[in-house]
N, CA, C and O atoms as CSV, one atom per row, in Angstrom:
chain,resi,resn,atom,element,x,y,z
A,1,MET,N,N,-5.391,-10.100,1.146
A,1,MET,CA,C,-6.196,-9.265,2.006
A,1,MET,C,C,-6.354,-7.895,1.361
A,1,MET,O,O,-5.362,-7.291,0.953
A,2,SER,N,N,-7.556,-7.404,1.264
A,2,SER,CA,C,-7.799,-6.086,0.698
A,2,SER,C,C,-8.093,-5.117,1.834
A,2,SER,O,O,-9.182,-5.146,2.407
A,3,HIS,N,N,-7.147,-4.275,2.158
A,3,HIS,CA,C,-7.355,-3.293,3.207
A,3,HIS,C,C,-7.637,-1.925,2.578
A,3,HIS,O,O,-7.520,-1.768,1.363
A,4,ALA,N,N,-7.995,-0.964,3.375
A,4,ALA,CA,C,-8.419,0.341,2.878
A,4,ALA,C,C,-7.345,1.039,2.042
A,4,ALA,O,O,-7.666,1.673,1.038
A,5,VAL,N,N,-6.087,0.931,2.438
A,5,VAL,CA,C,-5.014,1.590,1.682
A,5,VAL,C,C,-4.874,0.935,0.300
A,5,VAL,O,O,-4.644,1.631,-0.689
A,6,ALA,N,N,-5.009,-0.380,0.226
A,6,ALA,CA,C,-4.933,-1.070,-1.069
A,6,ALA,C,C,-6.103,-0.671,-1.962
A,6,ALA,O,O,-5.926,-0.458,-3.162
A,7,ARG,N,N,-7.296,-0.569,-1.379
A,7,ARG,CA,C,-8.466,-0.152,-2.163
A,7,ARG,C,C,-8.318,1.295,-2.638
A,7,ARG,O,O,-8.662,1.611,-3.777
A,8,LEU,N,N,-7.813,2.169,-1.778
A,8,LEU,CA,C,-7.589,3.556,-2.146
A,8,LEU,C,C,-6.549,3.658,-3.252
A,8,LEU,O,O,-6.704,4.458,-4.175
A,9,ARG,N,N,-5.499,2.862,-3.171
A,9,ARG,CA,C,-4.463,2.845,-4.212
A,9,ARG,C,C,-5.038,2.409,-5.549
A,9,ARG,O,O,-4.770,3.031,-6.577
A,10,ALA,N,N,-5.827,1.341,-5.538
A,10,ALA,CA,C,-6.433,0.841,-6.780
A,10,ALA,C,C,-7.367,1.886,-7.396
A,10,ALA,O,O,-7.362,2.090,-8.610
A,11,GLU,N,N,-8.161,2.541,-6.559
A,11,GLU,CA,C,-9.071,3.580,-7.056
A,11,GLU,C,C,-8.293,4.746,-7.651
A,11,GLU,O,O,-8.650,5.262,-8.711
A,12,ARG,N,N,-7.221,5.163,-6.962
A,12,ARG,CA,C,-6.414,6.298,-7.442
A,12,ARG,C,C,-5.683,5.943,-8.725
A,12,ARG,O,O,-5.571,6.784,-9.617
A,13,LEU,N,N,-5.182,4.717,-8.840
A,13,LEU,CA,C,-4.528,4.281,-10.078
A,13,LEU,C,C,-5.516,4.264,-11.239
A,13,LEU,O,O,-5.151,4.598,-12.366
A,14,ALA,N,N,-6.762,3.878,-10.976
A,14,ALA,CA,C,-7.783,3.803,-12.017
A,14,ALA,C,C,-8.093,5.177,-12.618
A,14,ALA,O,O,-8.451,5.273,-13.792
A,15,ARG,N,N,-7.959,6.221,-11.830
A,15,ARG,CA,C,-8.262,7.547,-12.370
A,15,ARG,C,C,-7.015,8.368,-12.710
A,15,ARG,O,O,-7.114,9.569,-12.962
A,16,SER,N,N,-5.853,7.731,-12.718
A,16,SER,CA,C,-4.615,8.407,-13.101
A,16,SER,C,C,-4.572,8.632,-14.608
A,16,SER,O,O,-5.041,7.800,-15.385
A,17,ASN,N,N,-4.014,9.745,-15.002
A,17,ASN,CA,C,-3.839,10.041,-16.424
A,17,ASN,C,C,-2.490,9.564,-16.938
A,17,ASN,O,O,-2.329,9.319,-18.134
A,18,LYS,N,N,-1.530,9.434,-16.048
A,18,LYS,CA,C,-0.189,8.994,-16.436
A,18,LYS,C,C,0.368,8.118,-15.326
A,18,LYS,O,O,-0.095,8.198,-14.189
A,19,PRO,N,N,1.350,7.288,-15.634
A,19,PRO,CA,C,1.918,6.429,-14.588
A,19,PRO,C,C,2.646,7.245,-13.536
A,19,PRO,O,O,3.303,8.237,-13.853
A,20,PHE,N,N,2.529,6.828,-12.292
A,20,PHE,CA,C,3.235,7.484,-11.195
A,20,PHE,C,C,4.586,6.794,-11.070
A,20,PHE,O,O,4.671,5.663,-10.593
A,21,ILE,N,N,5.638,7.477,-11.500
A,21,ILE,CA,C,6.982,6.901,-11.473
A,21,ILE,C,C,7.778,7.634,-10.409
A,21,ILE,O,O,8.151,8.794,-10.582
A,22,ALA,N,N,8.031,6.951,-9.322
A,22,ALA,CA,C,8.763,7.544,-8.205
A,22,ALA,C,C,10.000,6.706,-7.903
A,22,ALA,O,O,10.149,5.593,-8.408
A,23,ARG,N,N,10.875,7.251,-7.082
A,23,ARG,CA,C,12.063,6.516,-6.656
A,23,ARG,C,C,11.610,5.195,-6.027
A,23,ARG,O,O,10.770,5.197,-5.127
A,24,GLY,N,N,12.149,4.092,-6.486
A,24,GLY,CA,C,11.803,2.796,-5.933
A,24,GLY,C,C,10.599,2.139,-6.582
A,24,GLY,O,O,10.207,1.046,-6.172
A,25,SER,N,N,10.001,2.771,-7.584
A,25,SER,CA,C,8.791,2.215,-8.175
A,25,SER,C,C,9.058,1.023,-9.096
A,25,SER,O,O,8.123,0.299,-9.435
A,26,ARG,N,N,10.292,0.802,-9.502
A,26,ARG,CA,C,10.607,-0.326,-10.392
A,26,ARG,C,C,10.845,-1.629,-9.624
A,26,ARG,O,O,10.841,-2.709,-10.216
A,27,ALA,N,N,11.048,-1.531,-8.337
A,27,ALA,CA,C,11.317,-2.716,-7.524
A,27,ALA,C,C,10.048,-3.549,-7.354
A,27,ALA,O,O,8.952,-3.001,-7.239
A,28,GLU,N,N,10.199,-4.872,-7.340
A,28,GLU,CA,C,9.067,-5.749,-7.085
A,28,GLU,C,C,8.656,-5.592,-5.631
A,28,GLU,O,O,9.493,-5.669,-4.732
A,29,ARG,N,N,7.356,-5.370,-5.398
A,29,ARG,CA,C,6.864,-5.111,-4.051
A,29,ARG,C,C,5.765,-6.079,-3.674
A,29,ARG,O,O,5.028,-6.563,-4.533
A,30,CYS,N,N,5.657,-6.357,-2.396
A,30,CYS,CA,C,4.591,-7.201,-1.870
A,30,CYS,C,C,3.261,-6.486,-2.124
A,30,CYS,O,O,3.139,-5.308,-1.790
A,31,PRO,N,N,2.272,-7.152,-2.697
A,31,PRO,CA,C,0.992,-6.488,-2.954
A,31,PRO,C,C,0.221,-6.136,-1.690
A,31,PRO,O,O,-0.662,-5.278,-1.721
A,32,GLU,N,N,0.545,-6.788,-0.583
A,32,GLU,CA,C,-0.182,-6.524,0.660
A,32,GLU,C,C,0.408,-5.360,1.446
A,32,GLU,O,O,-0.331,-4.478,1.882
A,33,CYS,N,N,1.727,-5.342,1.635
A,33,CYS,CA,C,2.337,-4.303,2.469
A,33,CYS,C,C,3.106,-3.258,1.669
A,33,CYS,O,O,3.487,-2.226,2.221
A,34,ARG,N,N,3.345,-3.503,0.370
A,34,ARG,CA,C,4.041,-2.591,-0.538
A,34,ARG,C,C,5.519,-2.411,-0.217
A,34,ARG,O,O,6.142,-1.486,-0.738
A,35,VAL,N,N,6.095,-3.257,0.613
A,35,VAL,CA,C,7.526,-3.220,0.915
A,35,VAL,C,C,8.231,-4.071,-0.140
A,35,VAL,O,O,7.633,-5.005,-0.676
A,36,ILE,N,N,9.476,-3.766,-0.441
A,36,ILE,CA,C,10.237,-4.559,-1.406
A,36,ILE,C,C,10.160,-6.027,-0.993
A,36,ILE,O,O,10.335,-6.360,0.179
A,37,ALA,N,N,9.898,-6.895,-1.959
A,37,ALA,CA,C,9.620,-8.312,-1.688
A,37,ALA,C,C,10.675,-8.977,-0.800
A,37,ALA,O,O,10.334,-9.809,0.040
A,38,THR,N,N,11.923,-8.628,-0.972
A,38,THR,CA,C,12.976,-9.257,-0.165
A,38,THR,C,C,12.959,-8.810,1.295
A,38,THR,O,O,13.583,-9.448,2.143
A,39,HIS,N,N,12.253,-7.719,1.596
A,39,HIS,CA,C,12.186,-7.191,2.962
A,39,HIS,C,C,10.806,-7.377,3.594
A,39,HIS,O,O,10.589,-6.948,4.727
A,40,CYS,N,N,9.889,-7.999,2.894
A,40,CYS,CA,C,8.524,-8.185,3.368
A,40,CYS,C,C,8.470,-9.166,4.543
A,40,CYS,O,O,9.110,-10.218,4.521
A,41,LEU,N,N,7.704,-8.804,5.557
A,41,LEU,CA,C,7.556,-9.653,6.738
A,41,LEU,C,C,6.135,-10.200,6.868
A,41,LEU,O,O,5.778,-10.706,7.932
A,42,CYS,N,N,5.327,-10.115,5.836
A,42,CYS,CA,C,3.924,-10.537,5.901
A,42,CYS,C,C,3.757,-11.994,6.342
A,42,CYS,O,O,2.781,-12.326,7.016
A,43,ALA,N,N,4.680,-12.848,5.976
A,43,ALA,CA,C,4.573,-14.267,6.355
A,43,ALA,C,C,4.655,-14.459,7.867
A,43,ALA,O,O,4.138,-15.445,8.393
A,44,TRP,N,N,5.295,-13.532,8.566
A,44,TRP,CA,C,5.445,-13.651,10.018
A,44,TRP,C,C,4.483,-12.757,10.796
A,44,TRP,O,O,4.517,-12.724,12.026
A,45,LYS,N,N,3.626,-12.036,10.079
A,45,LYS,CA,C,2.691,-11.128,10.744
A,45,LYS,C,C,1.637,-11.917,11.510
A,45,LYS,O,O,0.979,-12.782,10.930
A,46,PRO,N,N,1.464,-11.640,12.789
A,46,PRO,CA,C,0.451,-12.372,13.565
A,46,PRO,C,C,-0.956,-11.975,13.129
A,46,PRO,O,O,-1.197,-10.822,12.770
A,47,ARG,N,N,-1.866,-12.914,13.162
A,47,ARG,CA,C,-3.278,-12.661,12.853
A,47,ARG,C,C,-4.059,-12.728,14.155
A,47,ARG,O,O,-4.189,-13.799,14.749
A,48,VAL,N,N,-4.573,-11.608,14.595
A,48,VAL,CA,C,-5.315,-11.558,15.851
A,48,VAL,C,C,-6.669,-10.906,15.618
A,48,VAL,O,O,-6.824,-10.055,14.742
A,49,GLN,N,N,-7.631,-11.315,16.407
A,49,GLN,CA,C,-8.951,-10.706,16.357
A,49,GLN,C,C,-8.921,-9.460,17.228
A,49,GLN,O,O,-8.427,-9.504,18.355
A,50,ALA,N,N,-9.438,-8.359,16.724
A,50,ALA,CA,C,-9.489,-7.122,17.495
A,50,ALA,C,C,-10.696,-6.310,17.058
A,50,ALA,O,O,-11.085,-6.330,15.891
A,51,ASP,N,N,-11.269,-5.612,17.988
A,51,ASP,CA,C,-12.381,-4.733,17.691
A,51,ASP,C,C,-11.856,-3.305,17.797
A,51,ASP,O,O,-12.097,-2.613,18.786
A,52,ALA,N,N,-11.132,-2.876,16.760
A,52,ALA,CA,C,-10.493,-1.564,16.777
A,52,ALA,C,C,-10.572,-0.949,15.388
A,52,ALA,O,O,-10.785,-1.650,14.399
A,53,GLY,N,N,-10.404,0.327,15.324
A,53,GLY,CA,C,-10.399,1.029,14.050
A,53,GLY,C,C,-9.318,2.088,14.032
A,53,GLY,O,O,-8.864,2.547,15.080
A,54,VAL,N,N,-8.910,2.471,12.837
A,54,VAL,CA,C,-7.874,3.485,12.669
A,54,VAL,C,C,-8.324,4.427,11.561
A,54,VAL,O,O,-8.865,3.986,10.548
A,55,CYS,N,N,-8.106,5.691,11.749
A,55,CYS,CA,C,-8.395,6.685,10.719
A,55,CYS,C,C,-7.057,7.198,10.200
A,55,CYS,O,O,-6.296,7.808,10.950
A,56,LEU,N,N,-6.765,6.958,8.932
A,56,LEU,CA,C,-5.499,7.355,8.331
A,56,LEU,C,C,-5.791,8.425,7.279
A,56,LEU,O,O,-6.451,8.143,6.279
A,57,LEU,N,N,-5.310,9.638,7.494
A,57,LEU,CA,C,-5.522,10.738,6.560
A,57,LEU,C,C,-4.355,10.802,5.591
A,57,LEU,O,O,-3.193,10.758,5.997
A,58,MET,N,N,-4.676,10.907,4.285
A,58,MET,CA,C,-3.625,10.928,3.261
A,58,MET,C,C,-3.901,12.006,2.220
A,58,MET,O,O,-5.051,12.363,1.964
A,59,HIS,N,N,-2.848,12.506,1.635
A,59,HIS,CA,C,-2.957,13.382,0.470
A,59,HIS,C,C,-3.420,12.525,-0.705
A,59,HIS,O,O,-3.242,11.307,-0.690
A,60,ASP,N,N,-4.002,13.141,-1.708
A,60,ASP,CA,C,-4.570,12.420,-2.852
A,60,ASP,C,C,-3.590,11.464,-3.534
A,60,ASP,O,O,-3.982,10.364,-3.922
A,61,THR,N,N,-2.329,11.861,-3.687
A,61,THR,CA,C,-1.362,11.012,-4.392
A,61,THR,C,C,-0.567,10.093,-3.472
A,61,THR,O,O,0.230,9.285,-3.949
A,62,GLU,N,N,-0.767,10.203,-2.176
A,62,GLU,CA,C,0.002,9.394,-1.222
A,62,GLU,C,C,-0.118,7.881,-1.465
A,62,GLU,O,O,0.893,7.185,-1.371
A,63,PRO,N,N,-1.299,7.344,-1.772
A,63,PRO,CA,C,-1.402,5.899,-2.003
A,63,PRO,C,C,-0.581,5.394,-3.190
A,63,PRO,O,O,-0.306,4.198,-3.289
A,64,LEU,N,N,-0.189,6.303,-4.093
A,64,LEU,CA,C,0.584,5.900,-5.269
A,64,LEU,C,C,2.074,5.739,-4.962
A,64,LEU,O,O,2.789,5.070,-5.708
A,65,LYS,N,N,2.532,6.329,-3.904
A,65,LYS,CA,C,3.961,6.274,-3.583
A,65,LYS,C,C,4.337,4.859,-3.174
A,65,LYS,O,O,3.689,4.272,-2.308
A,66,PRO,N,N,5.366,4.311,-3.781
A,66,PRO,CA,C,5.720,2.912,-3.514
A,66,PRO,C,C,6.161,2.638,-2.080
A,66,PRO,O,O,6.046,1.510,-1.600
A,67,THR,N,N,6.657,3.651,-1.402
A,67,THR,CA,C,7.132,3.428,-0.037
A,67,THR,C,C,6.038,3.638,0.996
A,67,THR,O,O,6.290,3.486,2.191
A,68,ASN,N,N,4.849,3.978,0.575
A,68,ASN,CA,C,3.754,4.196,1.515
A,68,ASN,C,C,3.233,2.852,2.003
A,68,ASN,O,O,2.719,2.059,1.213
A,69,THR,N,N,3.360,2.599,3.266
A,69,THR,CA,C,2.874,1.352,3.826
A,69,THR,C,C,1.690,1.568,4.746
A,69,THR,O,O,1.258,0.652,5.446
A,70,GLY,N,N,1.163,2.796,4.742
A,70,GLY,CA,C,-0.046,3.154,5.474
A,70,GLY,C,C,-0.304,2.219,6.579
A,70,GLY,O,O,-1.287,2.374,7.303
């Protein structure tokens, strides 16, 4: 699933001049939720239809932080 935070992260990584190395960045993470793979709950996440929207404001480098689960 490609959600807005994942797209923003990919765009920000594409224009980075150097790798963003932060605490926890070496751990293998779920590509969908960005939580450490052993703690990921995506398999149990319910899928429901909803007509709703969310506006999430972030600093420019926030999508690069490994612990950001937006």
